[in-house]
PDB file with SEQRES, HELIX, SHEET and CRYST1 records, atoms N, CA, C and O in Angstrom:
SEQRES   1 A   84  MET LEU ASN SER PRO LEU LYS ILE GLN ARG GLN ARG GLU          
SEQRES   2 A   84  VAL LEU GLU GLN TYR GLY PHE LYS LYS SER THR LEU TYR          
SEQRES   3 A   84  THR ARG ILE ASN GLU GLY LEU VAL PRO ARG PRO ILE SER          
SEQRES   4 A   84  LEU GLY GLY ARG ARG ALA VAL GLY TRP ILE GLU HIS GLU          
SEQRES   5 A   84  THR GLN ALA VAL ILE ALA ALA MET CYS ALA GLY LYS SER          
SEQRES   6 A   84  GLN ASP GLU ILE LYS GLN LEU VAL ILE GLU LEU VAL ALA          
SEQRES   7 A   84  GLN ARG SER GLN LEU GLY                                      
HELIX    1 AA1 GLN A   11  TYR A   18  1                                   8    
HELIX    2 AA2 LYS A   22  GLU A   31  1                                  10    
HELIX    3 AA3 GLU A   50  CYS A   61  1                                  12    
HELIX    4 AA4 GLN A   66  GLN A   79  1                                  14    
HELIX    5 AA5 ARG A   80  GLN A   82  5                                   3    
SHEET    1 AA1 2 ILE A   8  GLN A   9  0                                        
SHEET    2 AA1 2 VAL A  46  ILE A  49 -1                                        
CRYST1    1.000    1.000    1.000  90.00  90.00  90.00 P 1           1          
ATOM      1  N   MET A   1      20.018  59.818 -44.470  1.00  0.00           N  
ATOM      2  CA  MET A   1      19.630  60.207 -43.132  1.00  0.00           C  
ATOM      3  C   MET A   1      19.596  58.984 -42.220  1.00  0.00           C  
ATOM      4  O   MET A   1      19.412  57.849 -42.661  1.00  0.00           O  
ATOM      5  N   LEU A   2      19.776  59.259 -40.963  1.00  0.00           N  
ATOM      6  CA  LEU A   2      19.776  58.192 -39.979  1.00  0.00           C  
ATOM      7  C   LEU A   2      18.385  57.975 -39.420  1.00  0.00           C  
ATOM      8  O   LEU A   2      17.586  58.907 -39.334  1.00  0.00           O  
ATOM      9  N   ASN A   3      18.102  56.748 -39.042  1.00  0.00           N  
ATOM     10  CA  ASN A   3      16.835  56.435 -38.403  1.00  0.00           C  
ATOM     11  C   ASN A   3      16.980  56.402 -36.894  1.00  0.00           C  
ATOM     12  O   ASN A   3      15.977  56.386 -36.181  1.00  0.00           O  
ATOM     13  N   SER A   4      18.201  56.392 -36.393  1.00  0.00           N  
ATOM     14  CA  SER A   4      18.433  56.329 -34.961  1.00  0.00           C  
ATOM     15  C   SER A   4      19.088  57.623 -34.495  1.00  0.00           C  
ATOM     16  O   SER A   4      19.664  58.362 -35.293  1.00  0.00           O  
ATOM     17  N   PRO A   5      18.992  57.892 -33.183  1.00  0.00           N  
ATOM     18  CA  PRO A   5      19.606  59.114 -32.666  1.00  0.00           C  
ATOM     19  C   PRO A   5      21.122  59.079 -32.815  1.00  0.00           C  
ATOM     20  O   PRO A   5      21.741  58.016 -32.785  1.00  0.00           O  
ATOM     21  N   LEU A   6      21.697  60.250 -32.975  1.00  0.00           N  
ATOM     22  CA  LEU A   6      23.150  60.351 -33.062  1.00  0.00           C  
ATOM     23  C   LEU A   6      23.764  60.109 -31.696  1.00  0.00           C  
ATOM     24  O   LEU A   6      23.214  60.512 -30.671  1.00  0.00           O  
ATOM     25  N   LYS A   7      24.909  59.449 -31.697  1.00  0.00           N  
ATOM     26  CA  LYS A   7      25.645  59.252 -30.460  1.00  0.00           C  
ATOM     27  C   LYS A   7      27.060  59.754 -30.686  1.00  0.00           C  
ATOM     28  O   LYS A   7      27.694  59.442 -31.695  1.00  0.00           O  
ATOM     29  N   ILE A   8      27.540  60.529 -29.738  1.00  0.00           N  
ATOM     30  CA  ILE A   8      28.896  61.041 -29.803  1.00  0.00           C  
ATOM     31  C   ILE A   8      29.786  60.192 -28.907  1.00  0.00           C  
ATOM     32  O   ILE A   8      29.435  59.879 -27.770  1.00  0.00           O  
ATOM     33  N   GLN A   9      30.935  59.830 -29.440  1.00  0.00           N  
ATOM     34  CA  GLN A   9      31.914  59.052 -28.678  1.00  0.00           C  
ATOM     35  C   GLN A   9      33.095  59.938 -28.330  1.00  0.00           C  
ATOM     36  O   GLN A   9      33.534  60.755 -29.139  1.00  0.00           O  
ATOM     37  N   ARG A  10      33.590  59.772 -27.149  1.00  0.00           N  
ATOM     38  CA  ARG A  10      34.791  60.484 -26.757  1.00  0.00           C  
ATOM     39  C   ARG A  10      36.007  59.658 -27.184  1.00  0.00           C  
ATOM     40  O   ARG A  10      35.887  58.497 -27.574  1.00  0.00           O  
ATOM     41  N   GLN A  11      37.169  60.284 -27.098  1.00  0.00           N  
ATOM     42  CA  GLN A  11      38.391  59.678 -27.616  1.00  0.00           C  
ATOM     43  C   GLN A  11      38.658  58.284 -27.039  1.00  0.00           C  
ATOM     44  O   GLN A  11      39.045  57.374 -27.773  1.00  0.00           O  
ATOM     45  N   ARG A  12      38.456  58.117 -25.751  1.00  0.00           N  
ATOM     46  CA  ARG A  12      38.727  56.812 -25.118  1.00  0.00           C  
ATOM     47  C   ARG A  12      37.929  55.687 -25.787  1.00  0.00           C  
ATOM     48  O   ARG A  12      38.467  54.617 -26.074  1.00  0.00           O  
ATOM     49  N   GLU A  13      36.639  55.944 -26.032  1.00  0.00           N  
ATOM     50  CA  GLU A  13      35.789  54.945 -26.686  1.00  0.00           C  
ATOM     51  C   GLU A  13      36.274  54.636 -28.099  1.00  0.00           C  
ATOM     52  O   GLU A  13      36.324  53.478 -28.514  1.00  0.00           O  
ATOM     53  N   VAL A  14      36.630  55.689 -28.830  1.00  0.00           N  
ATOM     54  CA  VAL A  14      37.073  55.521 -30.215  1.00  0.00           C  
ATOM     55  C   VAL A  14      38.368  54.709 -30.256  1.00  0.00           C  
ATOM     56  O   VAL A  14      38.518  53.814 -31.089  1.00  0.00           O  
ATOM     57  N   LEU A  15      39.288  55.018 -29.369  1.00  0.00           N  
ATOM     58  CA  LEU A  15      40.549  54.269 -29.322  1.00  0.00           C  
ATOM     59  C   LEU A  15      40.298  52.800 -29.004  1.00  0.00           C  
ATOM     60  O   LEU A  15      40.938  51.921 -29.582  1.00  0.00           O  
ATOM     61  N   GLU A  16      39.375  52.532 -28.092  1.00  0.00           N  
ATOM     62  CA  GLU A  16      39.035  51.143 -27.758  1.00  0.00           C  
ATOM     63  C   GLU A  16      38.421  50.421 -28.946  1.00  0.00           C  
ATOM     64  O   GLU A  16      38.746  49.264 -29.213  1.00  0.00           O  
ATOM     65  N   GLN A  17      37.533  51.105 -29.658  1.00  0.00           N  
ATOM     66  CA  GLN A  17      36.869  50.455 -30.790  1.00  0.00           C  
ATOM     67  C   GLN A  17      37.848  50.135 -31.917  1.00  0.00           C  
ATOM     68  O   GLN A  17      37.841  49.030 -32.459  1.00  0.00           O  
ATOM     69  N   TYR A  18      38.684  51.103 -32.263  1.00  0.00           N  
ATOM     70  CA  TYR A  18      39.644  50.863 -33.339  1.00  0.00           C  
ATOM     71  C   TYR A  18      40.800  49.979 -32.900  1.00  0.00           C  
ATOM     72  O   TYR A  18      41.386  49.267 -33.716  1.00  0.00           O  
ATOM     73  N   GLY A  19      41.129  50.020 -31.619  1.00  0.00           N  
ATOM     74  CA  GLY A  19      42.286  49.288 -31.138  1.00  0.00           C  
ATOM     75  C   GLY A  19      43.591  50.017 -31.433  1.00  0.00           C  
ATOM     76  O   GLY A  19      44.657  49.403 -31.468  1.00  0.00           O  
ATOM     77  N   PHE A  20      43.504  51.332 -31.646  1.00  0.00           N  
ATOM     78  CA  PHE A  20      44.668  52.157 -31.963  1.00  0.00           C  
ATOM     79  C   PHE A  20      45.195  52.828 -30.706  1.00  0.00           C  
ATOM     80  O   PHE A  20      44.490  52.958 -29.706  1.00  0.00           O  
ATOM     81  N   LYS A  21      46.433  53.243 -30.781  1.00  0.00           N  
ATOM     82  CA  LYS A  21      46.995  54.191 -29.828  1.00  0.00           C  
ATOM     83  C   LYS A  21      46.596  55.581 -30.315  1.00  0.00           C  
ATOM     84  O   LYS A  21      46.210  55.751 -31.471  1.00  0.00           O  
ATOM     85  N   LYS A  22      46.690  56.563 -29.440  1.00  0.00           N  
ATOM     86  CA  LYS A  22      46.295  57.930 -29.780  1.00  0.00           C  
ATOM     87  C   LYS A  22      47.060  58.457 -30.993  1.00  0.00           C  
ATOM     88  O   LYS A  22      46.468  59.086 -31.870  1.00  0.00           O  
ATOM     89  N   SER A  23      48.350  58.211 -31.049  1.00  0.00           N  
ATOM     90  CA  SER A  23      49.148  58.719 -32.172  1.00  0.00           C  
ATOM     91  C   SER A  23      48.712  58.081 -33.491  1.00  0.00           C  
ATOM     92  O   SER A  23      48.696  58.749 -34.525  1.00  0.00           O  
ATOM     93  N   THR A  24      48.362  56.805 -33.461  1.00  0.00           N  
ATOM     94  CA  THR A  24      47.896  56.125 -34.672  1.00  0.00           C  
ATOM     95  C   THR A  24      46.550  56.685 -35.118  1.00  0.00           C  
ATOM     96  O   THR A  24      46.314  56.859 -36.313  1.00  0.00           O  
ATOM     97  N   LEU A  25      45.669  56.968 -34.163  1.00  0.00           N  
ATOM     98  CA  LEU A  25      44.371  57.548 -34.505  1.00  0.00           C  
ATOM     99  C   LEU A  25      44.561  58.850 -35.272  1.00  0.00           C  
ATOM    100  O   LEU A  25      43.942  59.055 -36.316  1.00  0.00           O  
ATOM    101  N   TYR A  26      45.415  59.728 -34.758  1.00  0.00           N  
ATOM    102  CA  TYR A  26      45.596  61.016 -35.418  1.00  0.00           C  
ATOM    103  C   TYR A  26      46.369  60.897 -36.730  1.00  0.00           C  
ATOM    104  O   TYR A  26      46.168  61.703 -37.639  1.00  0.00           O  
ATOM    105  N   THR A  27      47.243  59.910 -36.838  1.00  0.00           N  
ATOM    106  CA  THR A  27      47.900  59.658 -38.123  1.00  0.00           C  
ATOM    107  C   THR A  27      46.864  59.229 -39.150  1.00  0.00           C  
ATOM    108  O   THR A  27      46.874  59.706 -40.285  1.00  0.00           O  
ATOM    109  N   ARG A  28      45.966  58.326 -38.753  1.00  0.00           N  
ATOM    110  CA  ARG A  28      44.908  57.862 -39.668  1.00  0.00           C  
ATOM    111  C   ARG A  28      43.966  59.002 -40.057  1.00  0.00           C  
ATOM    112  O   ARG A  28      43.510  59.066 -41.198  1.00  0.00           O  
ATOM    113  N   ILE A  29      43.674  59.896 -39.121  1.00  0.00           N  
ATOM    114  CA  ILE A  29      42.839  61.058 -39.446  1.00  0.00           C  
ATOM    115  C   ILE A  29      43.542  61.902 -40.504  1.00  0.00           C  
ATOM    116  O   ILE A  29      42.926  62.299 -41.494  1.00  0.00           O  
ATOM    117  N   ASN A  30      44.817  62.174 -40.301  1.00  0.00           N  
ATOM    118  CA  ASN A  30      45.575  62.996 -41.250  1.00  0.00           C  
ATOM    119  C   ASN A  30      45.710  62.337 -42.613  1.00  0.00           C  
ATOM    120  O   ASN A  30      45.836  63.029 -43.624  1.00  0.00           O  
ATOM    121  N   GLU A  31      45.685  61.008 -42.656  1.00  0.00           N  
ATOM    122  CA  GLU A  31      45.753  60.266 -43.918  1.00  0.00           C  
ATOM    123  C   GLU A  31      44.384  60.145 -44.591  1.00  0.00           C  
ATOM    124  O   GLU A  31      44.291  59.663 -45.719  1.00  0.00           O  
ATOM    125  N   GLY A  32      43.327  60.577 -43.912  1.00  0.00           N  
ATOM    126  CA  GLY A  32      41.984  60.486 -44.470  1.00  0.00           C  
ATOM    127  C   GLY A  32      41.340  59.129 -44.294  1.00  0.00           C  
ATOM    128  O   GLY A  32      40.365  58.815 -44.976  1.00  0.00           O  
ATOM    129  N   LEU A  33      41.870  58.312 -43.385  1.00  0.00           N  
ATOM    130  CA  LEU A  33      41.349  56.963 -43.167  1.00  0.00           C  
ATOM    131  C   LEU A  33      40.368  56.880 -42.001  1.00  0.00           C  
ATOM    132  O   LEU A  33      39.743  55.841 -41.789  1.00  0.00           O  
ATOM    133  N   VAL A  34      40.234  57.954 -41.256  1.00  0.00           N  
ATOM    134  CA  VAL A  34      39.300  58.050 -40.138  1.00  0.00           C  
ATOM    135  C   VAL A  34      38.722  59.465 -40.178  1.00  0.00           C  
ATOM    136  O   VAL A  34      39.468  60.424 -40.379  1.00  0.00           O  
ATOM    137  N   PRO A  35      37.409  59.615 -39.991  1.00  0.00           N  
ATOM    138  CA  PRO A  35      36.831  60.960 -39.989  1.00  0.00           C  
ATOM    139  C   PRO A  35      37.381  61.815 -38.844  1.00  0.00           C  
ATOM    140  O   PRO A  35      37.675  61.312 -37.759  1.00  0.00           O  
ATOM    141  N   ARG A  36      37.513  63.108 -39.109  1.00  0.00           N  
ATOM    142  CA  ARG A  36      37.931  64.048 -38.070  1.00  0.00           C  
ATOM    143  C   ARG A  36      36.831  64.151 -37.017  1.00  0.00           C  
ATOM    144  O   ARG A  36      35.652  63.981 -37.329  1.00  0.00           O  
ATOM    145  N   PRO A  37      37.213  64.428 -35.772  1.00  0.00           N  
ATOM    146  CA  PRO A  37      36.196  64.626 -34.742  1.00  0.00           C  
ATOM    147  C   PRO A  37      35.462  65.947 -34.948  1.00  0.00           C  
ATOM    148  O   PRO A  37      35.907  66.811 -35.703  1.00  0.00           O  
ATOM    149  N   ILE A  38      34.347  66.083 -34.271  1.00  0.00           N  
ATOM    150  CA  ILE A  38      33.595  67.329 -34.295  1.00  0.00           C  
ATOM    151  C   ILE A  38      33.833  68.074 -32.984  1.00  0.00           C  
ATOM    152  O   ILE A  38      34.138  67.464 -31.960  1.00  0.00           O  
ATOM    153  N   SER A  39      33.694  69.376 -33.027  1.00  0.00           N  
ATOM    154  CA  SER A  39      33.841  70.193 -31.830  1.00  0.00           C  
ATOM    155  C   SER A  39      32.607  70.035 -30.961  1.00  0.00           C  
ATOM    156  O   SER A  39      31.478  70.039 -31.453  1.00  0.00           O  
ATOM    157  N   LEU A  40      32.833  69.897 -29.670  1.00  0.00           N  
ATOM    158  CA  LEU A  40      31.732  69.817 -28.718  1.00  0.00           C  
ATOM    159  C   LEU A  40      31.613  71.110 -27.921  1.00  0.00           C  
ATOM    160  O   LEU A  40      30.945  71.157 -26.888  1.00  0.00           O  
ATOM    161  N   GLY A  41      32.263  72.147 -28.409  1.00  0.00           N  
ATOM    162  CA  GLY A  41      32.273  73.419 -27.709  1.00  0.00           C  
ATOM    163  C   GLY A  41      33.515  73.516 -26.846  1.00  0.00           C  
ATOM    164  O   GLY A  41      34.198  72.521 -26.605  1.00  0.00           O  
ATOM    165  N   GLY A  42      33.789  74.679 -26.400  1.00  0.00           N  
ATOM    166  CA  GLY A  42      34.992  74.844 -25.606  1.00  0.00           C  
ATOM    167  C   GLY A  42      36.219  74.816 -26.496  1.00  0.00           C  
ATOM    168  O   GLY A  42      36.110  74.804 -27.723  1.00  0.00           O  
ATOM    169  N   ARG A  43      37.356  74.805 -25.886  1.00  0.00           N  
ATOM    170  CA  ARG A  43      38.601  74.903 -26.641  1.00  0.00           C  
ATOM    171  C   ARG A  43      39.082  73.562 -27.179  1.00  0.00           C  
ATOM    172  O   ARG A  43      39.607  73.488 -28.290  1.00  0.00           O  
ATOM    173  N   ARG A  44      38.906  72.508 -26.397  1.00  0.00           N  
ATOM    174  CA  ARG A  44      39.499  71.236 -26.805  1.00  0.00           C  
ATOM    175  C   ARG A  44      38.532  70.059 -26.792  1.00  0.00           C  
ATOM    176  O   ARG A  44      38.926  68.938 -27.115  1.00  0.00           O  
ATOM    177  N   ALA A  45      37.306  70.286 -26.435  1.00  0.00           N  
ATOM    178  CA  ALA A  45      36.339  69.199 -26.336  1.00  0.00           C  
ATOM    179  C   ALA A  45      35.909  68.747 -27.730  1.00  0.00           C  
ATOM    180  O   ALA A  45      35.307  69.513 -28.482  1.00  0.00           O  
ATOM    181  N   VAL A  46      36.224  67.499 -28.065  1.00  0.00           N  
ATOM    182  CA  VAL A  46      35.842  66.939 -29.358  1.00  0.00           C  
ATOM    183  C   VAL A  46      35.236  65.560 -29.155  1.00  0.00           C  
ATOM    184  O   VAL A  46      35.410  64.936 -28.108  1.00  0.00           O  
ATOM    185  N   GLY A  47      34.524  65.098 -30.173  1.00  0.00           N  
ATOM    186  CA  GLY A  47      33.947  63.766 -30.150  1.00  0.00           C  
ATOM    187  C   GLY A  47      33.783  63.258 -31.566  1.00  0.00           C  
ATOM    188  O   GLY A  47      33.835  64.022 -32.529  1.00  0.00           O  
ATOM    189  N   TRP A  48      33.584  61.967 -31.674  1.00  0.00           N  
ATOM    190  CA  TRP A  48      33.396  61.319 -32.969  1.00  0.00           C  
ATOM    191  C   TRP A  48      31.960  60.837 -33.055  1.00  0.00           C  
ATOM    192  O   TRP A  48      31.370  60.445 -32.048  1.00  0.00           O  
ATOM    193  N   ILE A  49      31.396  60.864 -34.251  1.00  0.00           N  
ATOM    194  CA  ILE A  49      30.036  60.393 -34.474  1.00  0.00           C  
ATOM    195  C   ILE A  49      30.092  58.868 -34.592  1.00  0.00           C  
ATOM    196  O   ILE A  49      30.792  58.317 -35.441  1.00  0.00           O  
ATOM    197  N   GLU A  50      29.332  58.205 -33.714  1.00  0.00           N  
ATOM    198  CA  GLU A  50      29.431  56.749 -33.591  1.00  0.00           C  
ATOM    199  C   GLU A  50      29.197  56.016 -34.911  1.00  0.00           C  
ATOM    200  O   GLU A  50      29.947  55.094 -35.232  1.00  0.00           O  
ATOM    201  N   HIS A  51      28.178  56.398 -35.684  1.00  0.00           N  
ATOM    202  CA  HIS A  51      27.902  55.648 -36.909  1.00  0.00           C  
ATOM    203  C   HIS A  51      29.051  55.775 -37.913  1.00  0.00           C  
ATOM    204  O   HIS A  51      29.263  54.872 -38.722  1.00  0.00           O  
ATOM    205  N   GLU A  52      29.794  56.883 -37.870  1.00  0.00           N  
ATOM    206  CA  GLU A  52      30.952  57.025 -38.752  1.00  0.00           C  
ATOM    207  C   GLU A  52      32.057  56.054 -38.342  1.00  0.00           C  
ATOM    208  O   GLU A  52      32.670  55.397 -39.183  1.00  0.00           O  
ATOM    209  N   THR A  53      32.299  55.977 -37.041  1.00  0.00           N  
ATOM    210  CA  THR A  53      33.304  55.040 -36.532  1.00  0.00           C  
ATOM    211  C   THR A  53      32.935  53.612 -36.925  1.00  0.00           C  
ATOM    212  O   THR A  53      33.782  52.852 -37.394  1.00  0.00           O  
ATOM    213  N   GLN A  54      31.679  53.257 -36.732  1.00  0.00           N  
ATOM    214  CA  GLN A  54      31.223  51.905 -37.061  1.00  0.00           C  
ATOM    215  C   GLN A  54      31.338  51.610 -38.551  1.00  0.00           C  
ATOM    216  O   GLN A  54      31.693  50.497 -38.938  1.00  0.00           O  
ATOM    217  N   ALA A  55      31.042  52.595 -39.383  1.00  0.00           N  
ATOM    218  CA  ALA A  55      31.124  52.390 -40.832  1.00  0.00           C  
ATOM    219  C   ALA A  55      32.569  52.138 -41.270  1.00  0.00           C  
ATOM    220  O   ALA A  55      32.822  51.282 -42.118  1.00  0.00           O  
ATOM    221  N   VAL A  56      33.503  52.875 -40.697  1.00  0.00           N  
ATOM    222  CA  VAL A  56      34.914  52.687 -41.061  1.00  0.00           C  
ATOM    223  C   VAL A  56      35.402  51.326 -40.578  1.00  0.00           C  
ATOM    224  O   VAL A  56      36.116  50.634 -41.304  1.00  0.00           O  
ATOM    225  N   ILE A  57      35.031  50.937 -39.371  1.00  0.00           N  
ATOM    226  CA  ILE A  57      35.435  49.624 -38.862  1.00  0.00           C  
ATOM    227  C   ILE A  57      34.839  48.513 -39.721  1.00  0.00           C  
ATOM    228  O   ILE A  57      35.514  47.525 -40.009  1.00  0.00           O  
ATOM    229  N   ALA A  58      33.584  48.665 -40.131  1.00  0.00           N  
ATOM    230  CA  ALA A  58      32.949  47.660 -41.000  1.00  0.00           C  
ATOM    231  C   ALA A  58      33.691  47.558 -42.329  1.00  0.00           C  
ATOM    232  O   ALA A  58      33.870  46.459 -42.855  1.00  0.00           O  
ATOM    233  N   ALA A  59      34.118  48.682 -42.872  1.00  0.00           N  
ATOM    234  CA  ALA A  59      34.864  48.679 -44.134  1.00  0.00           C  
ATOM    235  C   ALA A  59      36.212  47.982 -43.960  1.00  0.00           C  
ATOM    236  O   ALA A  59      36.651  47.240 -44.839  1.00  0.00           O  
ATOM    237  N   MET A  60      36.863  48.223 -42.828  1.00  0.00           N  
ATOM    238  CA  MET A  60      38.133  47.552 -42.552  1.00  0.00           C  
ATOM    239  C   MET A  60      37.918  46.041 -42.453  1.00  0.00           C  
ATOM    240  O   MET A  60      38.697  45.259 -42.999  1.00  0.00           O  
ATOM    241  N   CYS A  61      36.859  45.639 -41.753  1.00  0.00           N  
ATOM    242  CA  CYS A  61      36.548  44.208 -41.598  1.00  0.00           C  
ATOM    243  C   CYS A  61      36.222  43.552 -42.934  1.00  0.00           C  
ATOM    244  O   CYS A  61      36.507  42.372 -43.143  1.00  0.00           O  
ATOM    245  N   ALA A  62      35.625  44.320 -43.832  1.00  0.00           N  
ATOM    246  CA  ALA A  62      35.256  43.805 -45.154  1.00  0.00           C  
ATOM    247  C   ALA A  62      36.446  43.753 -46.106  1.00  0.00           C  
ATOM    248  O   ALA A  62      36.320  43.312 -47.249  1.00  0.00           O  
ATOM    249  N   GLY A  63      37.600  44.206 -45.627  1.00  0.00           N  
ATOM    250  CA  GLY A  63      38.801  44.136 -46.455  1.00  0.00           C  
ATOM    251  C   GLY A  63      38.895  45.231 -47.505  1.00  0.00           C  
ATOM    252  O   GLY A  63      39.590  45.073 -48.509  1.00  0.00           O  
ATOM    253  N   LYS A  64      38.200  46.339 -47.280  1.00  0.00           N  
ATOM    254  CA  LYS A  64      38.260  47.434 -48.248  1.00  0.00           C  
ATOM    255  C   LYS A  64      39.674  48.001 -48.298  1.00  0.00           C  
ATOM    256  O   LYS A  64      40.397  47.989 -47.302  1.00  0.00           O  
ATOM    257  N   SER A  65      40.056  48.493 -49.462  1.00  0.00           N  
ATOM    258  CA  SER A  65      41.383  49.084 -49.642  1.00  0.00           C  
ATOM    259  C   SER A  65      41.436  50.442 -48.951  1.00  0.00           C  
ATOM    260  O   SER A  65      40.402  51.009 -48.597  1.00  0.00           O  
ATOM    261  N   GLN A  66      42.645  50.957 -48.761  1.00  0.00           N  
ATOM    262  CA  GLN A  66      42.780  52.285 -48.166  1.00  0.00           C  
ATOM    263  C   GLN A  66      42.096  53.339 -49.028  1.00  0.00           C  
ATOM    264  O   GLN A  66      41.488  54.268 -48.497  1.00  0.00           O  
ATOM    265  N   ASP A  67      42.186  53.212 -50.334  1.00  0.00           N  
ATOM    266  CA  ASP A  67      41.511  54.166 -51.214  1.00  0.00           C  
ATOM    267  C   ASP A  67      39.994  54.114 -51.036  1.00  0.00           C  
ATOM    268  O   ASP A  67      39.332  55.152 -51.043  1.00  0.00           O  
ATOM    269  N   GLU A  68      39.447  52.917 -50.879  1.00  0.00           N  
ATOM    270  CA  GLU A  68      38.005  52.776 -50.671  1.00  0.00           C  
ATOM    271  C   GLU A  68      37.592  53.365 -49.315  1.00  0.00           C  
ATOM    272  O   GLU A  68      36.535  53.984 -49.198  1.00  0.00           O  
ATOM    273  N   ILE A  69      38.422  53.168 -48.308  1.00  0.00           N  
ATOM    274  CA  ILE A  69      38.115  53.717 -46.989  1.00  0.00           C  
ATOM    275  C   ILE A  69      38.217  55.239 -47.016  1.00  0.00           C  
ATOM    276  O   ILE A  69      37.401  55.924 -46.398  1.00  0.00           O  
ATOM    277  N   LYS A  70      39.202  55.769 -47.720  1.00  0.00           N  
ATOM    278  CA  LYS A  70      39.309  57.231 -47.851  1.00  0.00           C  
ATOM    279  C   LYS A  70      38.056  57.800 -48.504  1.00  0.00           C  
ATOM    280  O   LYS A  70      37.549  58.834 -48.071  1.00  0.00           O  
ATOM    281  N   GLN A  71      37.556  57.144 -49.530  1.00  0.00           N  
ATOM    282  CA  GLN A  71      36.337  57.602 -50.201  1.00  0.00           C  
ATOM    283  C   GLN A  71      35.143  57.531 -49.248  1.00  0.00           C  
ATOM    284  O   GLN A  71      34.308  58.434 -49.228  1.00  0.00           O  
ATOM    285  N   LEU A  72      35.064  56.465 -48.464  1.00  0.00           N  
ATOM    286  CA  LEU A  72      34.003  56.335 -47.472  1.00  0.00           C  
ATOM    287  C   LEU A  72      34.059  57.488 -46.473  1.00  0.00           C  
ATOM    288  O   LEU A  72      33.029  58.077 -46.146  1.00  0.00           O  
ATOM    289  N   VAL A  73      35.245  57.809 -45.991  1.00  0.00           N  
ATOM    290  CA  VAL A  73      35.411  58.900 -45.030  1.00  0.00           C  
ATOM    291  C   VAL A  73      34.957  60.221 -45.645  1.00  0.00           C  
ATOM    292  O   VAL A  73      34.281  61.009 -44.983  1.00  0.00           O  
ATOM    293  N   ILE A  74      35.314  60.466 -46.882  1.00  0.00           N  
ATOM    294  CA  ILE A  74      34.879  61.682 -47.580  1.00  0.00           C  
ATOM    295  C   ILE A  74      33.347  61.742 -47.617  1.00  0.00           C  
ATOM    296  O   ILE A  74      32.757  62.787 -47.345  1.00  0.00           O  
ATOM    297  N   GLU A  75      32.718  60.632 -47.950  1.00  0.00           N  
ATOM    298  CA  GLU A  75      31.257  60.586 -48.033  1.00  0.00           C  
ATOM    299  C   GLU A  75      30.608  60.786 -46.668  1.00  0.00           C  
ATOM    300  O   GLU A  75      29.612  61.499 -46.550  1.00  0.00           O  
ATOM    301  N   LEU A  76      31.167  60.160 -45.641  1.00  0.00           N  
ATOM    302  CA  LEU A  76      30.615  60.309 -44.291  1.00  0.00           C  
ATOM    303  C   LEU A  76      30.679  61.760 -43.821  1.00  0.00           C  
ATOM    304  O   LEU A  76      29.712  62.284 -43.267  1.00  0.00           O  
ATOM    305  N   VAL A  77      31.806  62.396 -44.042  1.00  0.00           N  
ATOM    306  CA  VAL A  77      31.967  63.788 -43.617  1.00  0.00           C  
ATOM    307  C   VAL A  77      31.027  64.696 -44.417  1.00  0.00           C  
ATOM    308  O   VAL A  77      30.472  65.644 -43.861  1.00  0.00           O  
ATOM    309  N   ALA A  78      30.845  64.425 -45.694  1.00  0.00           N  
ATOM    310  CA  ALA A  78      29.938  65.220 -46.511  1.00  0.00           C  
ATOM    311  C   ALA A  78      28.490  65.097 -46.030  1.00  0.00           C  
ATOM    312  O   ALA A  78      27.712  66.044 -46.148  1.00  0.00           O  
ATOM    313  N   GLN A  79      28.135  63.946 -45.497  1.00  0.00           N  
ATOM    314  CA  GLN A  79      26.764  63.715 -45.013  1.00  0.00           C  
ATOM    315  C   GLN A  79      26.459  64.448 -43.714  1.00  0.00           C  
ATOM    316  O   GLN A  79      25.295  64.554 -43.328  1.00  0.00           O  
ATOM    317  N   ARG A  80      27.478  64.953 -43.034  1.00  0.00           N  
ATOM    318  CA  ARG A  80      27.249  65.646 -41.763  1.00  0.00           C  
ATOM    319  C   ARG A  80      26.306  66.836 -41.925  1.00  0.00           C  
ATOM    320  O   ARG A  80      25.517  67.132 -41.027  1.00  0.00           O  
ATOM    321  N   SER A  81      26.385  67.506 -43.049  1.00  0.00           N  
ATOM    322  CA  SER A  81      25.539  68.687 -43.243  1.00  0.00           C  
ATOM    323  C   SER A  81      24.056  68.313 -43.321  1.00  0.00           C  
ATOM    324  O   SER A  81      23.196  69.178 -43.156  1.00  0.00           O  
ATOM    325  N   GLN A  82      23.755  67.065 -43.564  1.00  0.00           N  
ATOM    326  CA  GLN A  82      22.362  66.610 -43.676  1.00  0.00           C  
ATOM    327  C   GLN A  82      21.814  66.072 -42.350  1.00  0.00           C  
ATOM    328  O   GLN A  82      20.644  65.702 -42.262  1.00  0.00           O  
ATOM    329  N   LEU A  83      22.661  66.032 -41.331  1.00  0.00           N  
ATOM    330  CA  LEU A  83      22.242  65.431 -40.062  1.00  0.00           C  
ATOM    331  C   LEU A  83      21.330  66.339 -39.245  1.00  0.00           C  
ATOM    332  O   LEU A  83      20.541  65.848 -38.437  1.00  0.00           O  
ATOM    333  N   GLY A  84      21.421  67.630 -39.436  1.00  0.00           N  
ATOM    334  CA  GLY A  84      20.662  68.574 -38.605  1.00  0.00           C  
ATOM    335  C   GLY A  84      19.364  68.869 -39.117  1.00  0.00           C  
ATOM    336  O   GLY A  84      18.625  69.648 -38.514  1.00  0.00           O  
TER     337      GLY A  84                                                      
END                                                                             
């Protein structure tokens, strides 16, 4: 569980943090290297959970392998059910 409030990031913020282009972001999502966004309601409104983005960036900075990052993403997404 988190000790701080959840923050949702919109696509622009996420792209800036990762340093990716939009197409690269979605390629990484499809490869399991970045968590999928959550629906914010409506037809197309989505956002990313900030602590998930930060955790993946920290893993990249630590030199984790793609397999290790994929496992991290799986764990982060599984923890979403415990956030509410």
